[in-house]
C-alpha positions in Angstrom: 9.2 0.7 33.3 9.1 3.2 30.4 5.6 2.6 28.8 6.3 4.0 25.4 6.2 2.7 21.8 9.6 2.7 20.1 10.2 5.6 17.7 8.9 5.0 14.2 6.1 2.8 15.4 2.6 3.5 16.8 -0.5 1.9 18.4 -3.8 1.9 16.6 -7.0 2.2 18.7 -10.3 0.7 17.5 -11.5 3.9 15.6 -8.1 4.0 13.8 -8.1 0.3 13.0 -11.7 0.5 11.6 -10.4 3.0 9.0 -7.3 0.9 8.3 -9.3 -2.4 8.0 -11.7 -0.7 5.6 -8.8 0.5 3.5 -7.4 -3.0 3.4 -10.8 -4.5 2.5 -11.1 -2.0 -0.3 -7.6 -2.9 -1.7 -8.3 -6.6 -1.4 -11.5 -6.2 -3.4 -9.8 -4.3 -6.1 -6.8 -6.7 -6.2 -9.1 -9.7 -6.6 -11.1 -7.9 -9.4 -7.9 -7.8 -11.3 -7.3 -11.6 -10.9 -4.7 -11.5 -8.0 -4.9 -14.2 -5.3 -3.7 -13.9 -1.6 -0.2 -15.0 -0.3 1.5 -14.7 3.0 5.1 -15.0 4.0 7.0 -14.8 7.5 8.0 -11.3 8.8 11.5 -12.5 9.1 13.8 -14.3 6.6 17.2 -15.7 6.4 19.6 -12.7 6.2 21.3 -14.4 3.3 18.0 -14.2 1.2 17.3 -10.6 2.0 21.0 -9.6 1.4 21.5 -11.6 -1.8 23.1 -9.6 -4.6 19.9 -10.2 -6.5 17.7 -8.5 -3.8 17.3 -4.9 -2.7 20.9 -3.6 -2.8 23.4 -2.0 -0.4 21.3 1.0 0.6 18.3 -1.0 1.9 20.7 -3.4 3.8 21.8 -0.3 5.9 18.2 0.0 7.1 17.6 -3.8 7.7 16.9 -5.0 11.3 19.3 -8.1 11.7 19.5 -10.6 14.5 20.5 -14.1 15.4 18.3 -16.9 16.7 19.3 -19.3 19.4 20.9 -21.7 16.7 23.2 -18.7 15.8 21.5 -18.4 12.4 21.6 -14.9 10.9 18.0 -13.6 10.3 16.5 -10.2 9.4 13.1 -8.6 9.5 11.8 -8.3 5.9 12.2 -4.7 4.4 9.7 -5.4 1.7 7.3 -8.1 0.4 9.0 -8.5 -2.9 12.2 -10.4 -2.0 10.2 -12.9 0.2 7.8 -13.3 -2.8 10.8 -14.1 -5.0 11.8 -16.8 -2.5 8.3 -18.3 -2.7 8.4 -18.6 -6.5 11.9 -20.1 -6.2 10.9 -22.8 -3.6 7.6 -23.7 -5.3 8.3 -24.9 -8.9 4.9 -26.4 -9.1 3.3 -22.9 -9.4 1.7 -22.3 -12.8 2.6 -19.2 -14.7 1.7 -16.5 -15.1 1.3 -16.2 -11.3 -0.6 -13.2 -9.8 -0.5 -12.6 -6.1 -1.2 -10.0 -3.5 0.2 -9.8 0.0 -0.6 -7.5 2.8 1.6 -7.2 5.9 4.1 -5.4 8.1 7.6 -4.6 6.8 10.5 -3.0 8.8 13.2 -0.5 8.0 15.6 1.2 10.5 15.8 4.3 8.5 15.5 8.1 9.4 12.2 8.9 11.1 10.1 11.8 9.8 6.6 12.7 8.9 4.9 9.8 7.2 8.1 7.7 7.5 7.9 4.8 9.9 10.2 1.9 11.0 7.2 -0.6 10.9 4.6 0.0 8.3 2.0 -2.1 6.3 2.6 -2.8 2.6 -0.1 -4.0 0.3 1.5 -5.6 -2.8 0.4 -7.0 -6.1 2.8 -8.7 -8.4 2.6 -10.8 -11.6 5.3 -13.2 -12.5 5.8 -14.8 -16.0 4.7 -12.1 -18.3 7.1 -10.1 -20.5 4.4 -8.1 -22.3 4.2 -4.4 -21.2 0.4 -4.8 -20.9 1.1 -6.4 -17.5 2.8 -3.1 -16.4 -0.2 -1.1 -17.7 -2.7 -3.3 -16.0 -0.9 -2.7 -12.6 -1.0 1.1 -13.3 -4.8 0.8 -14.1 -5.3 -1.1 -10.9 -3.4 1.7 -9.0 -5.7 4.3 -10.7 -8.8 2.3 -9.6 -7.7 2.2 -6.0 -7.0 5.9 -5.7 -10.4 6.7 -7.2 -12.1 4.3 -4.8 -10.4 6.2 -1.8 -11.5 9.6 -3.3 -8.0 10.8 -3.8 -6.6 13.1 -6.5 -3.4 11.4 -7.4 -0.6 11.5 -10.1 1.0 8.2 -11.2 4.5 8.9 -12.4 6.3 6.4 -14.6 9.8 5.9 -16.1 11.9 3.1 -17.3 15.3 2.1 -15.7 16.8 0.9 -19.0 15.9 4.3 -20.4 17.2 6.1 -17.3 20.5 4.2 -17.6 20.7 5.1 -21.4 20.0 8.8 -20.7 22.8 8.9 -17.9 25.2 7.2 -20.2 24.3 9.7 -23.0 25.0 12.5 -20.4 28.5 11.1 -19.8 28.0 8.9 -16.6 30.3 5.9 -16.6 28.7 2.4 -16.3 30.5 1.8 -13.0 28.9 5.0 -11.7 25.3 4.3 -12.8 23.9 2.6 -9.7 25.5 5.3 -7.4 24.0 8.0 -9.5 20.6 6.5 -9.6 20.6 6.2 -5.8 21.3 10.0 -5.6 18.6 10.9 -8.2 16.1 8.8 -6.3 16.5 11.2 -3.3 14.9 14.1 -5.4 11.7 14.2 -3.6 13.6 14.2 -0.2 16.3 16.7 -0.8 15.1 18.5 -3.9 17.0 19.4 -7.1 19.6 21.4 -5.4 20.3 18.7 -2.8 20.7 16.1 -5.7 23.1 18.4 -7.6 25.1 18.9 -4.4 25.5 15.2 -3.8 26.4 14.5 -7.5 29.1 17.2 -7.2 30.4 15.4 -4.0 30.6 12.2 -6.0 32.9 13.8 -8.6 30.2 14.3 -11.3 31.2 17.3 -13.5 29.1 20.4 -13.8 28.7 19.8 -17.5 27.2 16.3 -16.9 24.9 17.6 -14.2 23.6 20.4 -16.4 23.0 17.9 -19.3 21.2 15.5 -16.9 18.8 18.1 -15.5 18.1 19.4 -19.0 16.8 16.0 -19.9 14.8 15.9 -16.6 13.0 19.1 -17.5 11.7 18.0 -20.9 7.9 19.1 -20.8 4.8 18.4 -22.7 2.6 15.4 -23.2 3.8 11.9 -22.8 3.9 11.6 -26.6 5.9 14.8 -26.9 8.5 13.6 -24.3 8.8 10.3 -26.0 9.2 11.9 -29.4 11.9 14.3 -28.1 13.8 11.4 -26.6 13.6 9.4 -29.8 15.8 12.1 -31.4 18.7 11.4 -29.0 21.6 9.0 -29.9 20.9 6.5 -27.1 22.8 3.2 -26.5 21.0 -0.1 -27.1 19.8 -0.3 -23.5 18.3 3.2 -23.7 16.6 2.5 -26.9 15.0 -0.7 -25.5 13.8 1.2 -22.4 12.3 4.0 -24.6 10.5 1.4 -26.6 9.1 -0.4 -23.5 8.0 3.0 -22.0 6.2 3.8 -25.2 4.3 0.4 -25.1 3.3 1.1 -21.5 1.9 4.5 -22.4 0.0 3.0 -25.3 -1.5 0.2 -23.3 -2.5 2.7 -20.5 -4.4 4.7 -23.1 -6.4 1.6 -24.0 -7.2 1.2 -20.2 -8.2 4.9 -20.0 -5.4 5.8 -17.7 -2.9 8.5 -18.2 0.3 8.3 -16.0 2.9 11.0 -16.3 6.2 10.2 -17.9 8.8 11.5 -15.4 12.4 11.1 -16.5 13.9 11.8 -13.2 12.0 9.0 -11.5 14.6 6.4 -10.5 13.4 4.0 -7.7 16.5 3.3 -5.7 16.2 -0.5 -5.2 18.7 -2.3 -7.3 16.4 -5.0 -8.6 14.3 -2.9 -10.9 15.1 -3.6 -14.6 12.4 -1.8 -16.7 9.3 0.2 -15.9 9.1 2.0 -12.6 6.3 3.9 -11.1 5.4 6.1 -8.1 2.1 7.7 -7.0 1.8 11.1 -5.2 -1.3 12.6 -3.7 -2.3 16.1 -5.0 -3.2 18.6 -2.3 -2.2 16.4 0.6 0.3 17.1 3.5 1.7 13.6 2.7 4.4 14.5 0.3 6.3 11.2 -0.1 5.2 8.5 -2.6 2.2 6.6 -1.3 2.6 3.8 -3.8 5.5 2.5 -5.8 6.8 -0.3 -7.8 8.1 -1.6 -11.2 9.4 -4.3 -13.4 12.1 -6.7 -11.9 12.8 -9.3 -14.6 16.0 -10.7 -13.2 15.7 -11.1 -9.5 13.4 -14.2 -9.4 15.2 -15.9 -12.3 18.6 -15.4 -10.6 17.2 -16.9 -7.3 16.2 -19.9 -9.3 19.7 -20.2 -11.0 19.5 -18.0 -14.1 16.0 -19.1 -15.3 14.1 -16.5 -17.2 11.3 -15.3 -14.9 9.9 -11.8 -15.8 8.0 -9.9 -13.0 6.3 -6.7 -12.3 4.5 -5.4 -9.2 3.5 -2.4 -7.1 3.4 -1.7 -3.3 0.8 0.5 -1.5 2.0 2.2 1.7 -0.9 1.7 3.9 0.4 3.9 6.7 0.9 7.0 4.4 -2.5 6.3 2.7 -4.1 6.2 6.2 -2.4 9.5 7.2 -3.8 11.1 4.0 -7.3 9.7 4.5 -7.6 10.9 8.1 -6.4 14.3 6.9 -9.1 14.3 4.2 -12.1 12.9 6.1 -11.5 14.4 9.6 -14.0 12.3 11.5 -13.8 8.5 11.9 -16.1 5.7 13.0 -15.5 4.7 16.7 -17.0 1.2 16.7 -18.2 -1.5 14.3 -21.2 -2.2 16.6 -24.6 -1.6 14.8 -26.9 -2.5 17.8 -26.4 -2.0 21.5 -28.8 -4.0 23.7 -29.8 -2.6 27.2 -31.2 -5.3 29.4 -33.6 -4.0 32.1 -33.6 -6.9 34.5 -33.6 -9.3 31.5 -30.0 -10.3 31.0 -30.6 -14.0 30.1 -33.3 -13.2 27.6 -31.2 -10.3 26.2 -28.3 -12.7 25.7 -30.6 -15.0 23.8 -31.9 -12.1 21.6 -28.3 -10.8 21.0 -27.4 -14.3 19.6 -30.4 -14.3 17.3 -29.3 -10.9 15.9 -25.7 -11.9 15.6 -26.8 -15.1 13.8 -28.6 -12.9 11.3 -25.4 -10.9 10.6 -26.0 -7.9 13.0 -22.9 -6.6 14.9 -24.2 -6.6 18.5 -22.9 -5.5 21.9 -24.8 -5.4 25.1 -24.6 -4.0 28.7 -23.1 -6.5 31.1 -22.6 -4.0 34.0 -26.2 -2.9 34.7 -25.3 0.7 34.3 -28.9 1.9 33.9 -30.7 3.4 30.9 -29.3 6.9 30.9 -25.7 5.9 31.2 -26.1 3.3 28.5 -27.7 5.7 26.2 -24.8 8.2 26.8 -22.3 5.3 26.2 -23.9 4.2 22.9 -24.1 7.9 21.8 -20.4 8.5 22.6 -19.4 5.7 20.3 -21.8 6.5 17.5 -23.7 3.2 17.7 -26.7 3.8 15.4 -29.4 1.6 17.2 -30.2 0.8 20.8 -32.6 -2.0 21.8 -34.2 -1.6 25.3 -35.5 -5.1 26.6 -37.6 -5.0 29.8 -40.1 -7.5 31.2 -43.1 -5.6 29.6 -41.5 -5.7 26.2 -40.7 -9.5 26.5 -44.4 -10.1 27.7 -45.9 -8.2 24.8 -43.4 -9.6 22.2 -42.6 -6.2 21.1 -39.1 -4.8 21.7 -38.2 -1.0 21.8 -35.8 0.1 19.2 -34.2 3.6 19.4 -32.6 5.2 16.4 -29.7 7.2 17.9 -29.4 9.6 15.0 -33.0 10.7 14.9 -34.1 9.9 18.5 -37.1 8.1 17.1 -38.4 4.9 19.0 -40.5 2.2 17.6 -41.8 -1.3 18.7 -41.2 -4.5 16.8 -40.5 -8.2 17.1 -37.0 -9.6 16.6 -37.5 -10.1 12.8 -38.7 -6.6 12.3 -35.8 -5.2 14.4 -33.2 -7.1 12.3 -34.9 -5.9 9.0 -34.8 -2.3 10.3 -31.1 -2.5 11.2 -30.0 -4.4 8.1 -32.7 -3.8 5.4 -32.5 -6.5 2.6 
């Protein structure tokens, strides 16, 4: 038997899971502060749902894990949390609008494996359905900014608008029939660089003149206001003008929320369902070079699932695995256990179990020696895991009603009853 994890996946030991769980708890707290409620969907769906023409598009289907059940039904592992969310809205007409939800769970993509690119990874999503107002987009950008500040990351939130991008590409001479293909190529900018994108555009019969024009627009510099002003001087089609107006509103609302994303005209987001604002977040000074967080507005997907009902939506997804890699790189050391108190019974196992229960009932995270390893080995064990406190319980301590608590950081020992011990470990 070959005891290996499949490529693109990994196991997480307790010290790694503690970090990940803390990250999830931090994100949950922020999501709920912004008024989002939890939702859960299955990790696999009907393939017909995930492959719907209103879903992720042809590129993502190439990376979809597909299989059949015993009833010969075509199923697939979810490649994101957005399409399953659209299904939930479509099958639950009783939901009140606007509907704000967050979801955290694994998604699966059978794509190329590289640094910070996995085949199973955790996404943490927030979405709001039923709001056309661009203030919803700005609130999600503000939530993103709050999250990265909570993790202590220096990050850049890049934003664009798909209507504007379509308009700019049309202005440059790209035919309507070639827009989706061109956007998919442009979306590879962070993976293959400018020259790689130019090469692929040439391979798809885009002329040198059009490529030069596209990249001239992508290199417009200055403040967000300067970029928007320069774009307003172009003769864009109606779609492009609408996108420019939407982007301007998002920038304005972000300013009211004290957040300043960076307008990035080359930002595409390859998934076919995006219809307006798109955003990606990159860490500054990190070895994790891919986007750690991305999303946008998808006003048509849910409505089309429902049968051409108007259902505007906007959301963002945090890639927990990339964030985890960046956090480990930044913080170096990790907590090895959640245990706050380790009890060493000295011939007093039954009484020690009772005391452990009292401490747990008071909210203390407790473990105790069940192998009778002796004081020295137990102290070494507690020290190796970084457990902050050890409680030694012998016959004399029980007789006197005073237990011996050792602070493993300072080495200081003190006597106290159970209430005093609990107060010391978890001061009120």
